[in-house]
Short mmCIF file of the C-alpha atoms (twelve columns), coordinates in Angstrom:
data_MODEL
# 
_entry.id   MODEL 
# 
loop_
_atom_site.group_PDB 
_atom_site.id 
_atom_site.type_symbol 
_atom_site.label_atom_id 
_atom_site.label_alt_id 
_atom_site.label_comp_id 
_atom_site.label_asym_id 
_atom_site.label_seq_id 
_atom_site.Cartn_x 
_atom_site.Cartn_y 
_atom_site.Cartn_z 
_atom_site.pdbx_PDB_model_num 
ATOM 1   C CA . MET A 1   -123.427 42.270  39.583 1 
ATOM 2   C CA . SER A 2   -126.509 40.139  39.124 1 
ATOM 3   C CA . PRO A 3   -126.467 36.495  40.134 1 
ATOM 4   C CA . ASN A 4   -126.957 35.496  36.502 1 
ATOM 5   C CA . GLY A 5   -124.002 37.633  35.447 1 
ATOM 6   C CA . SER A 6   -121.757 36.087  38.081 1 
ATOM 7   C CA . ASP A 7   -122.772 32.595  36.951 1 
ATOM 8   C CA . ARG A 8   -121.796 33.421  33.370 1 
ATOM 9   C CA . SER A 9   -118.431 34.832  34.379 1 
ATOM 10  C CA . SER A 10  -117.671 31.780  36.537 1 
ATOM 11  C CA . ARG A 11  -118.424 29.443  33.660 1 
ATOM 12  C CA . ARG A 12  -116.042 31.124  31.225 1 
ATOM 13  C CA . PRO A 13  -112.790 29.814  32.790 1 
ATOM 14  C CA . VAL A 14  -114.227 26.310  32.841 1 
ATOM 15  C CA . ARG A 15  -115.180 26.504  29.172 1 
ATOM 16  C CA . ARG A 16  -111.777 27.948  28.313 1 
ATOM 17  C CA . LYS A 17  -110.009 25.109  30.114 1 
ATOM 18  C CA . LEU A 18  -112.238 22.553  28.381 1 
ATOM 19  C CA . LEU A 19  -111.356 24.000  24.968 1 
ATOM 20  C CA . GLN A 20  -107.664 23.961  25.877 1 
ATOM 21  C CA . ALA A 21  -107.893 20.315  26.970 1 
ATOM 22  C CA . LEU A 22  -109.651 19.340  23.729 1 
ATOM 23  C CA . ALA A 23  -107.008 21.184  21.689 1 
ATOM 24  C CA . ALA A 24  -104.195 19.443  23.587 1 
ATOM 25  C CA . GLY A 25  -105.849 16.057  22.986 1 
ATOM 26  C CA . LEU A 26  -106.143 16.810  19.274 1 
ATOM 27  C CA . VAL A 27  -102.452 17.719  19.102 1 
ATOM 28  C CA . LEU A 28  -101.429 14.521  20.906 1 
ATOM 29  C CA . ALA A 29  -103.598 12.429  18.606 1 
ATOM 30  C CA . THR A 30  -102.229 13.979  15.416 1 
ATOM 31  C CA . ALA A 31  -98.567  14.484  16.374 1 
ATOM 32  C CA . THR A 32  -97.561  10.855  16.832 1 
ATOM 33  C CA . GLY A 33  -95.661  10.671  13.548 1 
ATOM 34  C CA . CYS A 34  -97.993  8.012   12.093 1 
ATOM 35  C CA . THR A 35  -98.851  8.185   8.410  1 
ATOM 36  C CA . SER A 36  -102.157 7.191   6.845  1 
ATOM 37  C CA . LYS A 37  -100.596 3.810   6.041  1 
ATOM 38  C CA . ASP A 38  -99.449  3.271   9.634  1 
ATOM 39  C CA . PHE A 39  -102.697 4.243   11.337 1 
ATOM 40  C CA . PRO A 40  -104.789 1.154   10.350 1 
ATOM 41  C CA . ARG A 41  -102.180 -1.076  12.057 1 
ATOM 42  C CA . LEU A 42  -102.844 0.724   15.374 1 
ATOM 43  C CA . GLY A 43  -99.244  0.673   16.552 1 
ATOM 44  C CA . MET A 44  -98.298  -2.726  15.127 1 
ATOM 45  C CA . PRO A 45  -95.260  -2.993  12.806 1 
ATOM 46  C CA . THR A 46  -95.629  -4.055  9.181  1 
ATOM 47  C CA . PRO A 47  -96.109  -7.874  9.090  1 
ATOM 48  C CA . VAL A 48  -93.294  -9.855  7.431  1 
ATOM 49  C CA . THR A 49  -94.722  -13.393 7.522  1 
ATOM 50  C CA . GLU A 50  -97.724  -15.050 5.903  1 
ATOM 51  C CA . GLU A 51  -99.194  -15.758 9.366  1 
ATOM 52  C CA . ALA A 52  -98.826  -12.263 10.848 1 
ATOM 53  C CA . PRO A 53  -101.835 -10.625 9.084  1 
ATOM 54  C CA . ARG A 54  -104.117 -12.952 11.056 1 
ATOM 55  C CA . ILE A 55  -102.682 -11.530 14.292 1 
ATOM 56  C CA . LEU A 56  -103.022 -7.980  12.962 1 
ATOM 57  C CA . SER A 57  -106.663 -8.637  12.066 1 
ATOM 58  C CA . LEU A 58  -107.376 -9.902  15.597 1 
ATOM 59  C CA . TRP A 59  -105.663 -6.810  17.041 1 
ATOM 60  C CA . GLN A 60  -107.726 -4.468  14.834 1 
ATOM 61  C CA . GLY A 61  -110.948 -6.309  15.655 1 
ATOM 62  C CA . SER A 62  -110.257 -6.041  19.387 1 
ATOM 63  C CA . TRP A 63  -109.678 -2.304  19.039 1 
ATOM 64  C CA . ALA A 64  -112.893 -1.905  17.029 1 
ATOM 65  C CA . ALA A 65  -114.884 -3.747  19.724 1 
ATOM 66  C CA . ALA A 66  -113.247 -1.687  22.480 1 
ATOM 67  C CA . LEU A 67  -113.952 1.555   20.617 1 
ATOM 68  C CA . ALA A 68  -117.615 0.640   20.070 1 
ATOM 69  C CA . THR A 69  -117.993 -0.209  23.757 1 
ATOM 70  C CA . GLY A 70  -116.218 3.002   24.745 1 
ATOM 71  C CA . VAL A 71  -118.426 5.173   22.514 1 
ATOM 72  C CA . LEU A 72  -121.552 3.573   24.010 1 
ATOM 73  C CA . VAL A 73  -120.350 4.071   27.601 1 
ATOM 74  C CA . TRP A 74  -119.140 7.630   26.971 1 
ATOM 75  C CA . GLY A 75  -122.427 8.437   25.248 1 
ATOM 76  C CA . LEU A 76  -124.465 7.166   28.195 1 
ATOM 77  C CA . ILE A 77  -122.299 9.110   30.652 1 
ATOM 78  C CA . ILE A 78  -122.639 12.349  28.670 1 
ATOM 79  C CA . TRP A 79  -126.396 11.781  28.266 1 
ATOM 80  C CA . ALA A 80  -126.794 11.300  32.031 1 
ATOM 81  C CA . VAL A 81  -124.689 14.387  32.778 1 
ATOM 82  C CA . ILE A 82  -126.713 16.610  30.415 1 
ATOM 83  C CA . PHE A 83  -130.270 15.384  30.935 1 
ATOM 84  C CA . HIS A 84  -130.078 14.590  34.641 1 
ATOM 85  C CA . ARG A 85  -128.169 17.614  35.856 1 
ATOM 86  C CA . ARG A 86  -129.555 19.360  38.910 1 
ATOM 87  C CA . SER A 87  -129.923 22.774  37.250 1 
ATOM 88  C CA . ARG A 88  -132.336 21.240  34.738 1 
ATOM 89  C CA . THR A 89  -134.647 19.402  37.106 1 
ATOM 90  C CA . LYS A 90  -134.477 21.866  40.017 1 
ATOM 91  C CA . ILE A 91  -134.934 18.884  42.319 1 
ATOM 92  C CA . GLU A 92  -132.726 18.500  45.365 1 
ATOM 93  C CA . VAL A 93  -132.865 14.682  45.335 1 
ATOM 94  C CA . PRO A 94  -134.196 13.032  42.153 1 
ATOM 95  C CA . ALA A 95  -136.446 9.987   42.219 1 
ATOM 96  C CA . GLN A 96  -134.533 6.892   43.248 1 
ATOM 97  C CA . THR A 97  -134.968 3.607   41.351 1 
ATOM 98  C CA . ARG A 98  -134.087 0.610   43.475 1 
ATOM 99  C CA . TYR A 99  -134.432 -2.145  40.879 1 
ATOM 100 C CA . ASN A 100 -134.665 -2.227  37.082 1 
ATOM 101 C CA . MET A 101 -134.628 -5.792  35.856 1 
ATOM 102 C CA . PRO A 102 -134.293 -5.058  32.101 1 
ATOM 103 C CA . ILE A 103 -131.210 -2.864  32.689 1 
ATOM 104 C CA . GLU A 104 -129.677 -5.375  35.115 1 
ATOM 105 C CA . ALA A 105 -130.217 -8.158  32.580 1 
ATOM 106 C CA . LEU A 106 -128.700 -5.955  29.873 1 
ATOM 107 C CA . TYR A 107 -125.458 -5.198  31.713 1 
ATOM 108 C CA . THR A 108 -125.100 -8.878  32.621 1 
ATOM 109 C CA . VAL A 109 -125.818 -10.365 29.185 1 
ATOM 110 C CA . VAL A 110 -123.938 -7.841  27.033 1 
ATOM 111 C CA . PRO A 111 -120.503 -8.357  28.723 1 
ATOM 112 C CA . ILE A 112 -120.959 -12.133 28.436 1 
ATOM 113 C CA . ILE A 113 -121.642 -11.765 24.697 1 
ATOM 114 C CA . ILE A 114 -118.602 -9.488  24.229 1 
ATOM 115 C CA . VAL A 115 -116.253 -11.854 26.078 1 
ATOM 116 C CA . SER A 116 -117.656 -14.887 24.213 1 
ATOM 117 C CA . VAL A 117 -117.096 -13.262 20.810 1 
ATOM 118 C CA . LEU A 118 -113.534 -12.233 21.713 1 
ATOM 119 C CA . PHE A 119 -112.842 -15.732 23.066 1 
ATOM 120 C CA . TYR A 120 -114.108 -17.354 19.854 1 
ATOM 121 C CA . PHE A 121 -111.911 -15.304 17.527 1 
ATOM 122 C CA . THR A 122 -108.886 -15.617 19.828 1 
ATOM 123 C CA . ALA A 123 -109.230 -19.404 20.086 1 
ATOM 124 C CA . ARG A 124 -109.802 -19.727 16.328 1 
ATOM 125 C CA . ASP A 125 -106.709 -17.705 15.430 1 
ATOM 126 C CA . GLU A 126 -104.545 -19.283 18.133 1 
ATOM 127 C CA . ASN A 127 -105.326 -22.774 16.830 1 
ATOM 128 C CA . ALA A 128 -104.405 -21.701 13.302 1 
ATOM 129 C CA . LEU A 129 -101.160 -20.007 14.378 1 
ATOM 130 C CA . LEU A 130 -99.969  -22.984 16.432 1 
ATOM 131 C CA . LYS A 131 -100.440 -25.528 13.645 1 
ATOM 132 C CA . THR A 132 -97.176  -27.124 12.511 1 
ATOM 133 C CA . SER A 133 -96.561  -29.250 9.454  1 
ATOM 134 C CA . LYS A 134 -94.961  -32.682 9.568  1 
ATOM 135 C CA . LYS A 135 -92.342  -31.753 6.984  1 
ATOM 136 C CA . PRO A 136 -91.607  -28.023 6.946  1 
ATOM 137 C CA . ASP A 137 -89.036  -26.669 4.522  1 
ATOM 138 C CA . HIS A 138 -86.642  -25.840 7.374  1 
ATOM 139 C CA . VAL A 139 -86.256  -26.525 11.103 1 
ATOM 140 C CA . VAL A 140 -84.355  -24.203 13.440 1 
ATOM 141 C CA . ASN A 141 -83.743  -24.960 17.097 1 
ATOM 142 C CA . VAL A 142 -83.699  -21.624 18.949 1 
ATOM 143 C CA . VAL A 143 -81.708  -21.926 22.172 1 
ATOM 144 C CA . GLY A 144 -82.150  -19.308 24.893 1 
ATOM 145 C CA . TYR A 145 -79.484  -18.843 27.551 1 
ATOM 146 C CA . GLN A 146 -78.298  -16.090 29.831 1 
ATOM 147 C CA . TRP A 147 -77.636  -13.667 28.122 1 
ATOM 148 C CA . SER A 148 -77.971  -14.379 24.402 1 
ATOM 149 C CA . TRP A 149 -79.322  -16.756 21.792 1 
ATOM 150 C CA . GLY A 150 -78.033  -19.728 19.830 1 
ATOM 151 C CA . PHE A 151 -79.445  -21.087 16.580 1 
ATOM 152 C CA . ASN A 152 -79.165  -24.734 15.530 1 
ATOM 153 C CA . TYR A 153 -79.940  -24.954 11.807 1 
ATOM 154 C CA . MET A 154 -81.166  -28.550 11.563 1 
ATOM 155 C CA . GLU A 155 -80.285  -28.914 7.882  1 
ATOM 156 C CA . ASN A 156 -78.678  -31.463 5.588  1 
ATOM 157 C CA . VAL A 157 -75.913  -29.103 4.483  1 
ATOM 158 C CA . ASP A 158 -73.593  -31.649 2.821  1 
ATOM 159 C CA . GLY A 159 -76.449  -33.305 0.892  1 
ATOM 160 C CA . SER A 160 -75.634  -36.803 2.164  1 
ATOM 161 C CA . THR A 161 -78.378  -38.858 3.792  1 
ATOM 162 C CA . ALA A 162 -75.793  -41.247 5.265  1 
ATOM 163 C CA . SER A 163 -74.540  -38.701 7.816  1 
ATOM 164 C CA . PRO A 164 -74.805  -38.411 10.727 1 
ATOM 165 C CA . LYS A 165 -74.951  -42.068 11.694 1 
ATOM 166 C CA . GLN A 166 -76.470  -41.366 15.092 1 
ATOM 167 C CA . GLU A 167 -78.451  -38.613 16.737 1 
ATOM 168 C CA . ALA A 168 -76.352  -35.817 18.205 1 
ATOM 169 C CA . LYS A 169 -76.364  -35.826 22.004 1 
ATOM 170 C CA . GLU A 170 -76.603  -32.006 22.023 1 
ATOM 171 C CA . ILE A 171 -80.233  -32.194 20.829 1 
ATOM 172 C CA . SER A 172 -81.256  -35.268 22.850 1 
ATOM 173 C CA . SER A 173 -83.402  -33.051 25.115 1 
ATOM 174 C CA . ILE A 174 -85.778  -32.307 22.222 1 
ATOM 175 C CA . PRO A 175 -88.778  -34.713 22.089 1 
ATOM 176 C CA . LYS A 176 -88.473  -37.414 19.433 1 
ATOM 177 C CA . ARG A 177 -91.801  -36.474 17.853 1 
ATOM 178 C CA . MET A 178 -90.511  -32.974 17.121 1 
ATOM 179 C CA . LEU A 179 -87.301  -34.299 15.596 1 
ATOM 180 C CA . LYS A 180 -89.396  -36.140 12.991 1 
ATOM 181 C CA . ALA A 181 -89.710  -32.806 11.182 1 
ATOM 182 C CA . VAL A 182 -85.922  -32.629 10.721 1 
ATOM 183 C CA . PRO A 183 -84.785  -33.718 7.221  1 
ATOM 184 C CA . LYS A 184 -83.017  -37.044 6.896  1 
ATOM 185 C CA . GLY A 185 -79.238  -36.815 7.067  1 
ATOM 186 C CA . ALA A 186 -79.257  -33.429 8.801  1 
ATOM 187 C CA . GLU A 187 -75.856  -32.963 10.402 1 
ATOM 188 C CA . GLY A 188 -76.609  -29.324 11.167 1 
ATOM 189 C CA . VAL A 189 -74.723  -26.057 11.543 1 
ATOM 190 C CA . TYR A 190 -75.005  -23.550 14.350 1 
ATOM 191 C CA . GLU A 191 -74.573  -19.956 15.457 1 
ATOM 192 C CA . ALA A 192 -73.784  -19.298 19.155 1 
ATOM 193 C CA . GLY A 193 -74.446  -15.675 20.018 1 
ATOM 194 C CA . THR A 194 -73.075  -13.302 22.625 1 
ATOM 195 C CA . PRO A 195 -74.572  -9.989  23.848 1 
ATOM 196 C CA . GLY A 196 -71.593  -8.073  22.443 1 
ATOM 197 C CA . GLU A 197 -72.193  -9.143  18.825 1 
ATOM 198 C CA . ARG A 198 -73.597  -6.693  16.294 1 
ATOM 199 C CA . ASN A 199 -75.220  -7.145  12.928 1 
ATOM 200 C CA . PRO A 200 -72.691  -5.927  10.340 1 
ATOM 201 C CA . GLN A 201 -75.343  -4.276  8.127  1 
ATOM 202 C CA . THR A 202 -77.498  -2.491  10.732 1 
ATOM 203 C CA . GLY A 203 -75.182  -2.281  13.733 1 
ATOM 204 C CA . ASN A 204 -77.967  -3.628  15.961 1 
ATOM 205 C CA . PRO A 205 -76.749  -5.729  18.917 1 
ATOM 206 C CA . GLY A 206 -77.016  -9.504  19.207 1 
ATOM 207 C CA . PRO A 207 -76.498  -12.509 16.909 1 
ATOM 208 C CA . THR A 208 -78.295  -12.816 13.574 1 
ATOM 209 C CA . LEU A 209 -80.718  -15.590 12.640 1 
ATOM 210 C CA . TRP A 210 -80.927  -16.169 8.872  1 
ATOM 211 C CA . LEU A 211 -84.204  -17.298 7.281  1 
ATOM 212 C CA . PRO A 212 -85.256  -17.950 3.662  1 
ATOM 213 C CA . LYS A 213 -88.041  -15.926 2.073  1 
ATOM 214 C CA . GLY A 214 -91.126  -17.835 0.908  1 
ATOM 215 C CA . GLU A 215 -90.261  -21.119 2.658  1 
ATOM 216 C CA . SER A 216 -91.781  -22.492 5.867  1 
ATOM 217 C CA . VAL A 217 -89.588  -22.488 8.967  1 
ATOM 218 C CA . GLN A 218 -90.434  -24.451 12.096 1 
ATOM 219 C CA . PHE A 219 -88.887  -23.113 15.308 1 
ATOM 220 C CA . ILE A 220 -88.151  -25.533 18.141 1 
ATOM 221 C CA . LEU A 221 -87.670  -23.467 21.299 1 
ATOM 222 C CA . THR A 222 -85.471  -24.728 24.152 1 
ATOM 223 C CA . SER A 223 -83.787  -23.110 27.161 1 
ATOM 224 C CA . ARG A 224 -80.636  -23.995 29.078 1 
ATOM 225 C CA . ASP A 225 -81.444  -22.125 32.278 1 
ATOM 226 C CA . VAL A 226 -84.533  -19.964 32.947 1 
ATOM 227 C CA . ILE A 227 -87.686  -18.938 31.077 1 
ATOM 228 C CA . HIS A 228 -87.039  -16.673 28.106 1 
ATOM 229 C CA . SER A 229 -89.399  -15.536 25.350 1 
ATOM 230 C CA . PHE A 230 -88.605  -15.588 21.624 1 
ATOM 231 C CA . TRP A 231 -90.028  -12.446 20.016 1 
ATOM 232 C CA . VAL A 232 -89.339  -11.286 16.481 1 
ATOM 233 C CA . ILE A 233 -91.163  -7.954  16.538 1 
ATOM 234 C CA . PRO A 234 -92.569  -7.835  12.943 1 
ATOM 235 C CA . PHE A 235 -93.671  -11.486 13.239 1 
ATOM 236 C CA . LEU A 236 -96.333  -10.025 15.622 1 
ATOM 237 C CA . MET A 237 -95.951  -13.198 17.679 1 
ATOM 238 C CA . LYS A 238 -93.837  -14.402 20.563 1 
ATOM 239 C CA . MET A 239 -93.564  -17.667 22.469 1 
ATOM 240 C CA . ASP A 240 -92.013  -18.677 25.787 1 
ATOM 241 C CA . VAL A 241 -88.741  -20.617 25.820 1 
ATOM 242 C CA . ILE A 242 -89.082  -22.834 28.885 1 
ATOM 243 C CA . PRO A 243 -86.461  -25.100 30.507 1 
ATOM 244 C CA . GLY A 244 -87.733  -28.667 30.657 1 
ATOM 245 C CA . HIS A 245 -90.583  -27.976 28.224 1 
ATOM 246 C CA . THR A 246 -90.213  -27.661 24.442 1 
ATOM 247 C CA . ASN A 247 -92.403  -25.259 22.457 1 
ATOM 248 C CA . ARG A 248 -92.588  -24.796 18.705 1 
ATOM 249 C CA . PHE A 249 -94.342  -22.762 16.041 1 
ATOM 250 C CA . GLU A 250 -94.048  -22.242 12.306 1 
ATOM 251 C CA . VAL A 251 -93.918  -19.221 10.005 1 
ATOM 252 C CA . THR A 252 -93.248  -18.427 6.362  1 
ATOM 253 C CA . PRO A 253 -91.297  -15.160 5.928  1 
ATOM 254 C CA . ASN A 254 -92.510  -13.176 2.922  1 
ATOM 255 C CA . ARG A 255 -90.384  -10.037 3.022  1 
ATOM 256 C CA . GLU A 256 -86.616  -9.703  2.781  1 
ATOM 257 C CA . GLY A 257 -84.762  -7.477  5.231  1 
ATOM 258 C CA . THR A 258 -83.162  -7.433  8.673  1 
ATOM 259 C CA . PHE A 259 -85.525  -7.218  11.633 1 
ATOM 260 C CA . MET A 260 -85.092  -6.883  15.371 1 
ATOM 261 C CA . GLY A 261 -85.872  -9.518  17.973 1 
ATOM 262 C CA . LYS A 262 -85.628  -9.655  21.734 1 
ATOM 263 C CA . CYS A 263 -86.396  -11.666 24.846 1 
ATOM 264 C CA . ALA A 264 -89.872  -10.677 26.074 1 
ATOM 265 C CA . GLU A 265 -89.661  -12.427 29.462 1 
ATOM 266 C CA . LEU A 266 -87.817  -10.901 32.430 1 
ATOM 267 C CA . CYS A 267 -85.060  -13.506 32.791 1 
ATOM 268 C CA . GLY A 268 -82.522  -11.884 35.116 1 
ATOM 269 C CA . VAL A 269 -80.144  -9.011  35.586 1 
ATOM 270 C CA . ASP A 270 -79.025  -8.763  31.919 1 
ATOM 271 C CA . HIS A 271 -82.420  -9.433  30.365 1 
ATOM 272 C CA . SER A 272 -82.197  -6.173  28.387 1 
ATOM 273 C CA . ARG A 273 -79.098  -7.501  26.567 1 
ATOM 274 C CA . MET A 274 -80.886  -10.556 25.145 1 
ATOM 275 C CA . LEU A 275 -81.314  -9.044  21.711 1 
ATOM 276 C CA . PHE A 276 -80.964  -10.637 18.293 1 
ATOM 277 C CA . ASN A 277 -81.593  -9.949  14.613 1 
ATOM 278 C CA . VAL A 278 -83.485  -11.858 11.935 1 
ATOM 279 C CA . LYS A 279 -82.202  -11.580 8.379  1 
ATOM 280 C CA . VAL A 280 -84.641  -12.793 5.699  1 
ATOM 281 C CA . VAL A 281 -82.918  -13.514 2.386  1 
ATOM 282 C CA . SER A 282 -83.507  -15.479 -0.797 1 
ATOM 283 C CA . PRO A 283 -83.426  -19.295 -0.489 1 
ATOM 284 C CA . GLU A 284 -80.177  -19.390 -2.500 1 
ATOM 285 C CA . ARG A 285 -78.438  -16.938 -0.207 1 
ATOM 286 C CA . TYR A 286 -79.739  -18.825 2.823  1 
ATOM 287 C CA . GLN A 287 -78.200  -22.074 1.579  1 
ATOM 288 C CA . GLN A 288 -74.930  -20.253 0.963  1 
ATOM 289 C CA . HIS A 289 -74.977  -18.970 4.542  1 
ATOM 290 C CA . LEU A 290 -75.328  -22.524 5.844  1 
ATOM 291 C CA . LYS A 291 -72.307  -23.568 3.755  1 
ATOM 292 C CA . ASP A 292 -70.351  -20.584 5.086  1 
ATOM 293 C CA . LEU A 293 -71.056  -21.696 8.660  1 
ATOM 294 C CA . ALA A 294 -69.855  -25.212 7.786  1 
ATOM 295 C CA . LYS A 295 -66.636  -23.779 6.300  1 
ATOM 296 C CA . LYS A 296 -66.038  -21.931 9.577  1 
ATOM 297 C CA . GLY A 297 -66.206  -25.273 11.374 1 
ATOM 298 C CA . GLN A 298 -69.553  -24.547 12.997 1 
ATOM 299 C CA . THR A 299 -70.992  -27.966 12.169 1 
ATOM 300 C CA . GLY A 300 -73.193  -30.011 14.468 1 
ATOM 301 C CA . TYR A 301 -75.221  -28.385 17.215 1 
ATOM 302 C CA . ILE A 302 -74.790  -26.427 20.413 1 
ATOM 303 C CA . PRO A 303 -76.486  -27.992 23.498 1 
ATOM 304 C CA . ALA A 304 -80.211  -27.426 23.145 1 
ATOM 305 C CA . GLY A 305 -81.093  -27.253 26.810 1 
ATOM 306 C CA . ILE A 306 -82.614  -29.058 29.748 1 
ATOM 307 C CA . ALA A 307 -84.309  -32.383 29.032 1 
ATOM 308 C CA . GLN A 308 -88.068  -32.308 28.942 1 
ATOM 309 C CA . THR A 309 -89.587  -33.309 32.275 1 
ATOM 310 C CA . ASP A 310 -92.063  -36.158 32.724 1 
ATOM 311 C CA . ALA A 311 -94.739  -33.664 33.785 1 
ATOM 312 C CA . ALA A 312 -94.319  -31.748 30.522 1 
ATOM 313 C CA . LYS A 313 -94.453  -34.986 28.519 1 
ATOM 314 C CA . ASN A 314 -97.674  -36.075 30.248 1 
ATOM 315 C CA . ALA A 315 -99.294  -32.700 29.550 1 
ATOM 316 C CA . GLU A 316 -98.730  -32.908 25.806 1 
ATOM 317 C CA . THR A 317 -101.086 -34.328 23.226 1 
ATOM 318 C CA . LYS A 318 -99.750  -37.588 21.857 1 
ATOM 319 C CA . ILE A 319 -98.915  -37.195 18.186 1 
ATOM 320 C CA . GLN A 320 -97.858  -40.178 16.174 1 
# 
């Protein structure tokens, strides 16, 4: 057999394997179960709050930038492989270039520009997402503890501004400036969860947090023991629940339904059991739920957590 014939025969298995690999990649890309409506979200769930589309937009923009960078890098690699292959030049050792200042400047400046653009959009969206109003429609103190969640609905359920006469000691660990958002006369109702609970409608494990559709809800996050993380999956946002340091954020749910939540911070041996549900209902049904909790005797608050440390207080921006 001629040398040329042997070269052709040796290349066939390689080409066959390449075609098989490309076919397998195409199958993996198209067999994920995503519909045309799901694909633009790039793996993210459907947003259920007014704030979540901003996060989705940042996620999509990051993917677009990564894809553009990847296409450029892959293109340069393929170009170098094709046009600088040894069989084309017939040169044992090609000419070596020690320095090329324009290229070195390019691969220094371009990454700085990419990182700067990503930093700008991330900082812009983060500032918008962390804004809280002085008087939200509702305030909920989310309490993390091993191995479940408690919810203090800081609401004026009985409609009287005369009660309670003094601040409940259970929420004394929450900074005073954050309690200014709580409506006057809020005596509160609570839900104390256990890992063994299940949502009666879905059967999903964990307690259920009720929220009203179309009304702003400010979450005050406190922990009794270790660091947890409050993550409602279709909110597209999560925040750490830290002992001795109080965090908060605000959302407006815009879609009714029951959604899953979980702790997103490894918090100990039963971390995987720290699940909960979020049920978004009409404002009227939400108010009825608060009254139902009061009828059960679940008035007042469960202990919010560890008091905020002096170091955490000094690190915060002073807000009057």
